[in-house]
N, C-alpha and C positions, 0 to 999 in steps of 0.2 A: 981510501974512498969510502965514505960512510954510506951505508945502505939504509935508506929510510923506508921503513915498512909502514904502510897505512893500516891502522887498526880497523878491522871490519866493523861496520855499523851493526848495531844490534838489530836483528831482524824483528820487525814488529809484526806480530801475527794477529790477525783479526779473525775472530770466529764468525764465519759467514754461515748464516742460517739459510738452508735451502727452503724454497717455497713449499716443496712437498712435505718436508719434515715439519714445518710450521703448521701446515694444515692438519697433519696427523696428530700433532700435540693438541691443537684446538679441539679436534674431534674427540680425542681421548678425554680431555677435561670435561667436555659437554656430556659424553656418555657416562663418565664417572659421577657427574652431578645428578644426572637422571636416575642412575642406579641408587645413589645414596639419599636422594630426596625422600623416598618412602620411609627409610630408617630414621631420618631426621624428623619427619612428621609424626612417626610413632613415639619417639622420645619426647617431642614437644607436647603431644596430646597427653602423655602420661603425667606431665607436670602442669598442665593447664587446669584451672578451676572448672567446675561443671558448667558454669554459665558461658564460658568462652568456647567450650567444646560443642554445645548444643546451639550456638548461635547460627543464624542463616548466612552470615558473612564471616567465616573464620579467617583469622589473620595468621601469617607465618611466624609469629612471635608471641610472647606473653610478657606482660609487665608485672604479673603477680603469680609467680610460680608457687605451686602447692604440692604437698605430699599426701593429700587426702586419698588419692587413687591408690597409692602404694599401701596406705594403711588399710584400706578396704580389702586389698588383695591378700596381705599378710595375715589378716584376721579371719580369712575364710577357713572353715573347719577342714582339716586334712591337707592344707596346702603344703606343709612341710613333708608330710607323708608322700604326697605326689612327687615332690622334688627328689626325695630319696629313691622312689621307685624308678623314676626316669634315669637317675644317676646309676643305679645298679644295673639296669638293662643296658645302658650305653657302655659302661665299663666292661660288662661281661661280653658284649658283642665285640668290642675292641680287642680284648685279650684273646678270645677264641678265634676271631678272624685272623689276627696276626700269626698265631701258632699254626693254624690249619693251612692258611694260604702260603706261609713260608715253606712248610714241609711239602705241600703239593707242588709249589714252584720248583723246589729242588728235585723232586721226583720226576717232574715233567721235563726238566732241563738236563739233568745229569744221567738219567737212566733211559735205556731203550727197551720198550716192551710193546707187545701186540696191543693194538687199539689206542696207541698214544695219540695219533693224529685225529682219530674219531673223538677222543676225549677233549682235545683242544677245540675242535669245532663245536662240540656241545657246550663248552664253557663260553665260547663266543656267542653262540646263539642264545644262551640263557640270559645274556645282558640285553637282548632285543625284545624280550617278552614284556609287555606292559604290566605294571603292578596291579592295576585294576582288574585285568583279565584273570589273575590268579587268586584274587581275594576269596571268592566263594569256594573254589576247590581247596584252598588252604584252610578255610573254616571247617570243612568236613574232615580234612586230614587231622587237624588239631583235636577235633572231637574224638576221633578214633585213637589217636595217640594218648589222649587223657584217660581212656579206659585201661590202657596198659601201664602208663606212667603218669599218675595224676599231677605231678609237679610240672609237666609240660603240656597239660591240656588247657581247655578253655578256662578263662577267668584267672589264669596263673601267669606270673611274669615269665616263666620258662617258655611259654608259647611265643611271647614276643621275641625272646632271645633267639629261638630256633628260626623264626621267620626272617628276622633281620640278618641273621647269620647266612641264611640261604641266599639272600639277595646281595649281600656284600662280598661273599666269597668269590663269585666268578670274576668280578672286576679286580679284586685284590690279587687273585692268582695270576690273571693276565698281566697286571702291572709288575708284580714281583718276578715273574718269569723273565722279563727283560733285564732286571737287575742281576739275577742269578746267572743268566747267560753272559753278562758282561764281565763276570769274574773269570780270568783265564784258567783253563784246565791245567796249565803248567804249575799254577800255584797249588792246586790240590796234589799234583804229583810230587812237588817239592816237600809238601807237608808229610806225605807218605814216606818219603825217603828219610825224613827226620824222625820217623816213628809215630806220627800222629795217626790215630784211627779215623775212619770216616765220620764217626759221631763227633769226635773232638774237632775235626776240621769244620764240620757243619756249624757247630755252636760257638766255637771260639774264634774262628777266622771268617767263615762265610757270613755268619749272622751279623757281625759288626760292619762288614763291608756293604751290606744291603740296608743299613740303618735308614738312609734317606727315604728309600722306598717304603720301609716299614712305617715311618712317620707319616708319609702321605696316605698310606692305607688306613692308619689309625684315625687320622683326622676325618677322612671321608666316612668311615664307618661310624665314628662318634656323632657327626652331624646328622647322618641318615637316621640313626636310632634315636637321638635326642629330639629331633623335630617331628618325629612320626606321629601322625594323628589317625590315619586310615586303619592301620593294623590294631592300634590301641583301642579304637572305638569298636572294631569288629570282634576282637577276641576277648576283651575284658568287658563282659556284658553286665553281670549283676554284682560282682565282688568289688564294691566301691573302694575298699582299702588297697586294692591292687591297681587302681587307675594311675595313669602317668600325668605329667605336668601339662601337656597340651590339652588333656581332657578337663583340667581345672578351669580353663578359660570359658568352657561352656556354661559355668555357673553364672557368668555375668551376661549371657545372652538371654534376654527375656522377650516374649512375643510383643509386648506393648512398649516396654522401656528398657532398651539395652544400655548397660553401663559402659559406654565407650571409654571413659577414662580408666576404669579398672581393666578393661580388655587391653588397652595400650600399655598400662603399667605391668600387667602380667606378661605381656609379649616382650617388654623391655627386660624384665627379670629373666625370662627364658633365654634372651639373646646374650646376656652377660657371660655365662659359663662357656659358651661356644666362642665368643669373641676373645676371652682370656686364653682359652686353649689354643686358638688359632694364632694369637700374637706370640705365645711362648714357642711355638714350633714353626714359625713363619719361614725362617731361613731353611730349615731342613725340608719343609714342605715344597718350597720353590725348587730346591736341589732335587727332590724326589720326582717332581713332575717333569723337570727337564731331563732327568736321567731316564724316565720312562719313555719320553719322546725319542731320545737317542737310541734306546734299546729297541 
């Protein structure tokens, strides 16, 4: 007796989109468009001719793109120097913040000492203090430091490095502390059994494991130092050769006739390094932020 087995029909799966998810996606697209529109308008204005920028009825497009605004920006005296100064300050802050925050996070996580909890609370409180409230005290502090160490006094790039480092370290330490704590203690014990010293374990094993957190810290420190205008304007007073890139934009602000095309072009040029840096480390940055939340 032959047994006839019916072949099961291929199940047709339809992707059912929930109304709540659809609304969330629409809201996300709208919010993303609102956030991206100022960036679009900045780039558009940088390529617009002067007549289209100063018109009473500006249009969200241009049929005659021009590079005149970029030429005026790049021909400003000292623009390249300003760019190098900003790059030096940002890179110095990134390197020092990575090194100091990593070692501090290891000390606060792996060691038990008196005052450890108080120190953690102070680090957390330091993130809540407004930047504007500390500008004047930091000005007098940098002036006193300059009397002892001229390289870190007023009108010097070292003062900007110290100030940005002081503001980036609390957040960096708090973030990396979660990454270091997520590494099992058993891994360190196994390394000790294999003959690895604490220093070797810290730099050859622990350091690569917290790499996503280090990338996240480096991106945030770079953006904060690169886009700074308040501290650069406050501490670099009379030494023009030590001014940073955000200060170069002030050249195009005039009481009677502001060159908005050059302002938008210089702002666009300032955004490019940050955008490139962010794209290069985007995956590790997302992993670092998610790891910090889990930690």
